[in-house]
N, C-alpha and C positions, 0 to 999 in steps of 0.2 A: 231119941228126939231131944233137942235142947229146950231151954226154957221158953224161947220165943216160939218155937213150934207148939209147945204145950199151950201157951196162951192162945195162939191162933186156932188150934184144934178145939179148945174149950169154947171159944167164941163161935166157931162154925157150928158146933153142936147146939149151943144155946140159941142161935138164930134159926135152927132147924134146917140148915143147908145140907148137913150130912148126918148120918146115924153113927152109932158106935161101931156097927159092923163095917161101914164104909171107912171110918177112921182106922179100924184095925187093919183093913186091907191096905190102906195108904201107908200105914206105918211099916207093914211087912215089905212093901215095895221099896220104901225109903231105905230100909235095912239092907235089902238085896243090892240096891244101887250102891250103897256105901261099901259093901263088901267087894264090889267091882271097881271101887275107887271113884265113884261118881257121887258127889255131895249135892243133894237137893233139899230144899226146905220142904216141909210137909205141904205148904201152899202150892209149890211148883208141882209136886207129885199129884195133888188133888186136881189141879187145873189140867195137867197133861193127860190124866186118865178120865177127864170129863166128869169128875165127882163134884166139881164146882165150876162155875163160869169165872172168867177173868174178872168180871164186874163184881161178883160176890167176894172173891179173894181180895180185890182191891178195896172194897168197902170195909172188910175186916181190918186190913192193914191200916186204913185211914182212920180207924177208931170209930166207925159208925157214921162217918161223914158222907158215905156213898149212898147208892141207891137201895141197898138192902136186898131182899129176895128177888 
């Protein structure tokens, strides 16, 4: 994970959107994808796996200007 992914993940946990266990699963998937040549952000992985809604991810990216939970 890069620095932007780390910031996103920290905020997702802080807001209670995901658990450490969920984050670990998402990171493992992100790593698998990278090994296959597919680069995805941790946010993309979490949304595609339904760990987060698009709205939750967008609110984190927007710096809290979104709807929250």
